[in-house]
C-alpha positions as CSV (number, residue, x, y, z in Angstrom):
1,M,18.3,-131.0,117.8
2,Q,17.7,-131.7,114.1
3,K,19.7,-134.4,112.2
4,L,20.0,-135.5,108.6
5,L,19.6,-139.2,107.8
6,I,21.1,-140.3,104.5
7,K,21.0,-143.8,102.9
8,G,23.9,-143.9,100.4
9,K,24.6,-145.5,97.1
10,R,21.6,-143.9,95.3
11,E,22.7,-142.5,91.9
12,L,21.7,-138.9,91.4
13,I,19.8,-137.9,88.3
14,G,18.0,-134.6,87.5
15,K,18.5,-130.9,87.6
16,I,19.7,-128.5,90.4
17,S,19.2,-124.8,90.2
18,I,21.8,-122.8,92.1
19,S,20.6,-120.1,94.5
20,G,21.9,-116.6,94.9
21,S,25.3,-116.1,96.7
22,K,25.2,-115.9,100.5
23,N,28.7,-114.4,100.4
24,A,27.7,-111.7,97.9
25,S,24.3,-110.9,99.6
26,L,25.8,-110.3,103.1
27,P,28.1,-107.3,102.1
28,I,25.4,-105.9,99.8
29,L,22.9,-106.0,102.7
30,A,25.5,-104.1,104.8
31,A,25.9,-101.6,101.9
32,S,22.1,-101.1,101.9
33,I,22.5,-98.9,104.9
34,L,23.9,-96.2,102.5
35,A,20.8,-96.1,100.4
36,D,17.2,-94.9,100.9
37,E,15.6,-97.8,99.2
38,V,17.0,-101.0,97.7
39,K,15.3,-104.0,96.0
40,L,17.5,-107.1,96.1
41,K,16.7,-110.1,94.0
42,N,18.0,-113.7,94.0
43,V,18.8,-113.5,97.7
44,P,19.2,-117.0,99.3
45,L,16.9,-117.5,102.3
46,V,19.4,-119.0,104.6
47,K,20.1,-118.5,108.3
48,D,23.0,-116.0,107.8
49,I,20.8,-113.8,105.7
50,F,18.1,-113.8,108.3
51,T,20.7,-112.9,110.9
52,M,21.9,-109.9,108.9
53,I,18.2,-108.9,108.3
54,T,17.6,-108.9,112.0
55,L,20.8,-106.8,112.5
56,L,19.7,-104.2,110.0
57,K,16.2,-104.1,111.5
58,F,17.8,-103.5,114.9
59,I,19.8,-100.6,113.4
60,G,16.6,-99.1,112.1
61,L,16.0,-100.2,108.5
62,E,12.6,-101.5,107.3
63,I,12.8,-104.8,105.4
64,N,10.1,-106.6,103.5
65,I,10.8,-110.2,102.4
66,S,9.1,-112.0,99.5
67,K,10.0,-115.7,100.1
68,K,8.3,-116.8,96.9
69,K,10.5,-114.5,94.8
70,N,13.7,-114.6,97.0
71,S,13.6,-110.8,97.0
72,L,13.9,-108.0,99.7
73,I,12.9,-104.4,99.8
74,I,15.1,-102.5,102.2
75,Q,14.2,-98.9,103.3
76,N,16.3,-96.6,105.4
77,K,13.9,-93.8,106.4
78,N,14.3,-93.9,110.2
79,K,15.8,-90.7,111.7
80,N,16.6,-92.5,114.9
81,I,19.2,-95.0,113.5
82,K,21.1,-97.0,116.1
83,T,24.8,-97.1,115.1
84,I,25.3,-100.3,117.1
85,A,25.7,-103.9,116.1
86,P,25.3,-105.9,119.4
87,Y,27.1,-109.1,120.3
88,K,23.9,-111.2,120.3
89,L,23.5,-110.5,116.5
90,V,27.1,-110.7,115.4
91,K,28.3,-113.6,117.5
92,T,27.1,-116.3,115.0
93,M,28.1,-114.6,111.8
94,R,31.3,-112.9,110.9
95,A,29.8,-110.8,108.1
96,G,28.1,-108.6,110.8
97,V,31.3,-106.6,111.1
98,L,30.7,-105.2,107.6
99,V,28.1,-102.8,108.9
100,L,31.1,-101.0,110.4
101,G,32.2,-99.4,107.1
102,S,28.6,-98.4,106.1
103,L,27.8,-96.9,109.5
104,L,31.0,-94.9,109.5
105,T,30.4,-93.6,106.0
106,K,26.8,-92.5,106.6
107,Y,26.7,-91.6,110.3
108,K,30.4,-91.0,111.1
109,K,30.3,-93.4,114.0
110,A,29.8,-97.1,114.9
111,K,30.0,-99.5,117.7
112,V,30.2,-103.1,116.5
113,S,30.8,-106.3,118.4
114,L,33.9,-108.3,117.5
115,P,32.5,-111.0,115.2
116,G,31.9,-114.8,115.5
117,G,31.0,-117.4,112.8
118,C,32.5,-120.8,112.1
119,A,35.4,-122.0,114.3
120,I,37.7,-122.5,111.4
121,G,40.5,-120.1,112.5
122,T,41.2,-116.9,114.3
123,R,40.2,-114.6,111.3
124,P,41.1,-111.4,113.2
125,V,39.6,-108.0,112.2
126,D,43.1,-106.4,112.2
127,L,43.0,-105.7,108.4
128,H,39.5,-104.2,108.6
129,L,40.7,-101.8,111.3
130,F,44.0,-101.1,109.5
131,A,42.0,-99.9,106.4
132,L,39.6,-97.8,108.4
133,K,42.4,-96.1,110.4
134,K,44.1,-95.3,107.1
135,L,40.9,-93.6,106.0
136,G,41.0,-91.4,109.1
137,A,38.7,-93.3,111.6
138,K,39.6,-93.2,115.2
139,I,39.2,-96.7,116.6
140,K,39.4,-98.4,120.0
141,I,38.5,-101.8,121.3
142,K,36.6,-101.9,124.5
143,G,34.5,-104.6,126.2
144,G,34.5,-106.8,123.1
145,Y,33.3,-104.0,120.8
146,I,35.0,-102.0,118.1
147,I,34.2,-98.3,118.7
148,A,34.9,-96.2,115.6
149,E,34.4,-92.5,114.9
150,A,35.1,-90.1,112.0
151,K,33.5,-86.8,113.1
152,R,34.7,-84.9,110.0
153,G,34.1,-87.8,107.6
154,L,36.6,-90.2,106.1
155,R,39.4,-89.1,103.7
156,G,40.7,-90.8,100.6
157,T,44.1,-92.5,100.9
158,V,46.3,-95.3,99.6
159,I,45.7,-98.6,101.4
160,N,48.2,-101.5,100.7
161,F,46.9,-104.6,102.4
162,P,49.7,-106.7,103.9
163,S,47.7,-109.8,103.0
164,I,44.6,-110.6,100.9
165,S,41.4,-110.4,102.9
166,V,37.9,-110.6,101.5
167,G,36.2,-109.0,104.5
168,A,38.7,-106.2,104.9
169,T,38.4,-105.4,101.1
170,E,34.6,-105.2,101.5
171,N,34.7,-103.0,104.6
172,A,37.3,-100.7,102.9
173,L,35.0,-100.4,99.9
174,L,32.1,-99.5,102.1
175,A,34.1,-97.0,104.1
176,A,35.8,-95.4,101.1
177,F,32.5,-95.0,99.2
178,K,32.1,-91.3,100.2
179,A,35.6,-90.6,101.5
180,K,36.9,-87.2,100.3
181,G,39.1,-87.5,97.3
182,Q,40.4,-90.7,95.8
183,T,41.1,-94.0,97.6
184,T,43.4,-96.7,96.2
185,L,43.1,-100.2,97.5
186,K,46.1,-102.4,96.7
187,N,46.6,-106.2,97.2
188,C,42.8,-106.6,97.3
189,A,40.6,-109.7,97.2
190,I,39.0,-109.9,93.8
191,E,36.4,-112.7,94.4
192,P,33.2,-112.5,92.2
193,E,31.4,-111.5,95.4
194,I,33.6,-108.4,95.6
195,L,32.8,-107.6,92.0
196,D,29.1,-107.9,92.8
197,L,29.5,-105.5,95.7
198,I,31.3,-103.0,93.4
199,S,28.5,-103.4,90.8
200,F,25.9,-102.6,93.6
201,L,27.8,-99.6,94.8
202,N,28.3,-98.2,91.3
203,K,24.5,-98.5,90.8
204,L,24.1,-96.5,94.0
205,G,26.2,-93.7,92.5
206,G,29.7,-95.0,93.2
207,K,32.8,-94.3,91.0
208,I,34.7,-97.5,91.5
209,K,37.1,-99.2,89.0
210,I,39.0,-102.4,89.5
211,S,42.2,-103.4,87.7
212,G,43.9,-106.7,88.8
213,R,44.3,-106.5,92.6
214,K,43.9,-102.7,92.6
215,I,40.7,-100.8,93.2
216,L,40.2,-97.1,92.6
217,I,37.4,-95.3,94.5
218,N,36.5,-91.7,93.8
219,S,34.3,-89.9,96.3
220,S,30.6,-90.3,95.5
221,E,28.4,-87.3,96.5
222,M,25.3,-88.2,94.5
223,I,23.6,-91.3,96.0
224,K,20.6,-92.6,94.0
225,K,17.4,-92.8,96.0
226,K,16.2,-96.2,94.7
227,I,18.1,-99.0,93.1
228,S,17.5,-102.6,92.1
229,H,20.1,-105.4,92.1
230,K,20.2,-109.1,91.3
231,V,22.7,-111.0,93.4
232,I,25.1,-113.4,91.5
233,F,24.9,-117.2,91.9
234,D,26.5,-119.0,94.7
235,R,29.7,-120.5,93.3
236,I,30.4,-122.5,96.5
237,E,26.9,-124.1,96.3
238,F,27.6,-124.8,92.7
239,G,31.0,-126.4,93.4
240,T,29.4,-128.6,96.1
241,Y,26.7,-130.0,93.8
242,L,29.3,-130.3,91.0
243,I,31.4,-132.6,93.2
244,A,28.2,-134.5,94.2
245,G,27.6,-135.1,90.5
246,V,31.1,-136.4,89.9
247,L,30.9,-138.6,93.0
248,I,27.6,-140.3,92.3
249,G,25.8,-138.7,89.4
250,K,24.2,-140.6,86.6
251,K,23.3,-137.4,84.8
252,I,23.0,-134.1,86.7
253,T,22.4,-130.7,85.1
254,I,23.3,-127.6,87.2
255,D,21.9,-124.3,86.0
256,K,21.5,-120.6,86.9
257,I,25.3,-120.1,86.9
258,E,27.9,-118.1,85.1
259,T,30.7,-120.5,84.2
260,K,33.2,-117.7,83.7
261,F,33.5,-117.4,87.5
262,V,34.2,-121.1,88.1
263,K,36.7,-122.0,85.4
264,N,39.3,-123.1,87.9
265,E,37.0,-125.6,89.6
266,I,35.8,-127.0,86.3
267,N,39.4,-127.3,85.0
268,I,40.5,-129.2,88.2
269,L,37.6,-131.7,87.8
270,N,38.4,-132.1,84.1
271,R,42.0,-132.9,85.1
272,I,40.9,-135.7,87.4
273,G,38.8,-137.3,84.6
274,A,35.3,-136.0,85.3
275,N,32.7,-136.2,82.5
276,I,31.5,-132.6,82.3
277,D,29.7,-130.8,79.5
278,V,30.1,-127.0,80.0
279,K,27.7,-124.4,78.6
280,K,27.5,-120.7,79.4
281,N,24.9,-120.9,82.1
282,S,24.7,-124.6,82.9
283,I,26.8,-127.7,83.3
284,T,25.9,-131.4,82.9
285,I,27.8,-134.1,84.7
286,G,27.6,-137.7,83.3
287,K,28.9,-141.0,84.7
288,N,32.6,-140.9,85.2
289,K,35.4,-143.3,84.3
290,K,38.2,-144.0,86.8
291,L,39.2,-140.7,88.5
292,K,42.9,-139.7,88.8
293,R,44.7,-138.3,91.9
294,L,45.5,-134.6,92.2
295,D,47.3,-132.3,94.6
296,I,45.7,-128.9,95.3
297,T,46.4,-125.8,97.4
298,T,43.7,-123.4,98.6
299,K,44.4,-119.8,97.5
300,P,42.5,-116.5,97.2
301,Y,40.4,-116.2,94.0
302,P,41.1,-117.1,91.2
303,G,42.8,-120.0,93.0
304,F,41.1,-123.0,94.5
305,P,38.6,-121.8,97.2
306,T,39.0,-122.8,100.8
307,D,35.2,-123.1,101.0
308,L,35.4,-126.1,98.7
309,Q,38.3,-127.9,100.4
310,A,36.2,-130.2,102.6
311,Q,34.0,-131.2,99.7
312,F,36.9,-131.9,97.4
313,M,38.5,-134.0,100.1
314,V,35.5,-136.4,100.0
315,L,36.0,-136.7,96.2
316,M,39.7,-137.5,96.8
317,T,38.8,-140.5,98.9
318,Q,37.3,-142.0,95.7
319,V,40.1,-141.4,93.1
320,N,43.0,-143.7,92.3
321,G,46.1,-142.9,94.3
322,K,47.2,-140.7,97.1
323,S,46.2,-137.0,96.8
324,Q,47.3,-133.9,98.8
325,I,45.3,-130.9,99.9
326,K,47.3,-128.0,101.4
327,E,45.1,-125.5,103.3
328,N,46.7,-122.0,103.1
329,I,43.8,-119.8,104.2
330,F,42.5,-121.0,107.6
331,E,44.4,-122.9,110.2
332,N,41.6,-124.9,111.6
333,R,39.9,-126.1,108.5
334,F,40.5,-129.8,108.8
335,M,38.0,-130.4,111.5
336,H,35.9,-132.6,109.2
337,V,38.8,-135.1,108.9
338,P,38.1,-137.1,112.2
339,E,34.4,-137.5,111.1
340,L,35.4,-138.7,107.6
341,R,37.8,-141.2,109.3
342,R,34.8,-142.5,111.3
343,M,33.3,-143.4,107.9
344,G,36.4,-145.2,106.8
345,A,38.3,-142.5,105.0
346,K,42.1,-142.8,105.1
347,I,43.4,-139.3,105.7
348,E,46.5,-138.1,107.5
349,I,47.2,-134.5,108.5
350,K,50.8,-133.1,108.6
351,N,51.2,-129.4,109.3
352,K,48.8,-127.7,106.8
353,T,48.5,-130.6,104.4
354,A,46.0,-133.5,104.2
355,F,47.1,-136.8,102.6
356,I,44.2,-138.7,101.2
357,E,44.3,-142.3,100.1
358,G,41.9,-143.6,97.5
359,P,39.8,-145.2,96.4
360,T,38.4,-146.0,99.8
361,K,35.0,-147.6,100.6
362,L,33.1,-145.4,103.0
363,N,30.5,-146.8,105.5
364,G,27.6,-144.9,107.1
365,A,28.2,-143.7,110.6
366,E,26.9,-141.2,113.1
367,V,28.9,-138.0,112.7
368,M,28.9,-134.4,113.9
369,A,29.2,-131.2,111.8
370,T,31.7,-128.7,113.0
371,D,31.2,-125.8,110.6
372,L,29.3,-124.9,107.4
373,R,31.5,-126.5,104.7
374,A,32.4,-129.4,106.9
375,S,28.7,-130.1,107.3
376,V,28.1,-130.4,103.6
377,S,31.3,-132.6,103.1
378,L,29.6,-135.1,105.5
379,V,26.5,-135.0,103.3
380,L,28.6,-135.8,100.3
381,A,30.3,-138.7,102.2
382,G,26.8,-140.0,103.2
383,L,25.6,-140.0,99.6
384,I,28.4,-142.4,98.6
385,A,28.6,-144.5,101.8
386,E,27.2,-148.0,102.4
387,N,24.2,-148.1,104.8
388,R,22.9,-145.1,106.7
389,T,24.7,-141.9,107.8
390,I,23.4,-139.7,110.6
391,I,24.7,-136.1,110.7
392,N,24.3,-134.1,113.9
393,R,24.4,-130.3,114.4
394,I,23.1,-129.5,111.0
395,Y,22.3,-125.9,112.0
396,H,25.7,-125.2,110.5
397,L,24.3,-126.3,107.1
398,D,21.3,-124.0,107.4
399,R,23.6,-121.0,107.6
400,G,24.6,-121.3,103.9
401,Y,22.7,-123.9,101.9
402,E,19.2,-123.2,100.7
403,F,16.8,-126.1,100.3
404,L,19.6,-128.7,100.4
405,E,17.4,-131.7,101.1
406,R,14.8,-130.6,98.6
407,K,17.4,-130.2,95.8
408,L,19.0,-133.6,96.5
409,K,15.7,-135.4,96.8
410,K,14.6,-134.1,93.4
411,C,17.7,-135.9,92.1
412,K,16.7,-139.2,93.8
413,A,18.8,-139.0,96.9
414,N,17.5,-140.7,100.0
415,I,17.9,-137.9,102.5
416,K,15.6,-136.6,105.2
417,R,15.6,-134.2,108.2
418,V,14.4,-135.5,111.6
């Protein structure tokens, strides 16, 4: 089992280029089932992407990878497509359920395993199935599989989501792409990754418009044979390195971003006193003065992202005063707290809220990663801790962070994988 070894208290200096978005790439890969040929650029070569590629190959697509260019060419020319997503390929990655919408749209049937992923909450697929049923799909759950059918195709309708869900919005977009008539999605997720999926589908021939939390989809009969698309930057990776720069950066420049999508995160760090110089496609973080406490609540975009909650908690251990973080998205997303406590953090959990006391001196310890974002919060803690930190179960990290050690080493961090 691989581990990360980190010797802390080394100031970071240098440049970090942000990779393409994992959370945008995965639904776009699922959408590629609808096309004949797709060239995708700026795809992060992380474990979840390779899992999705394996799933698409199992279904029958041909995929060529250029690791040097971070690009894929995906072809769907197989007449013997399998409309099945088996448990072994979906159990480690929740995004596998997104092939459900694409398979239903193109082949009018699908059998998809109930998904897995990080153990950060129940994250049921109820809203996905709610949307597909509204579009006319017949669905049953049997033996751990979702079995869906739409023999006469899907029909446009109005879908008002009872709560905001990124995955359900994505699956509804994929299913409604060719549904007869017009589909209106209300109370949708509007994350930048959703906007990127809509951009991809419109290039494919879609007629999709978004206004606030409402999306209008008109049936698309003409699908383009070949398209090319560049995936947006990974805003969660950006936020992680931004927090690293605030924690222990001497001078860090982060580029290959679009700051319009991360205004909230930048504003929050400005409020606590971070020294940040913002440009259109890059940010430079300088040495910081004393940082101030802050209370935050995780919310759907454009609110503070749950995927940055664990990283932000590490930052809150170093500010002056007692901060609060309320987790409103996932019920089990404080599993990193016991590991941070092992390193000396003073954190208490009451109901859905973490109370963090700072500034607190952290000491290196042997810790265990429990999920993707918890893993990287321990990396941040290790960078600022005295002595050596050992992080176990780092396969979680590999699901979503491309070249993490390489990027940090270039900025003088003392980090290695063993």
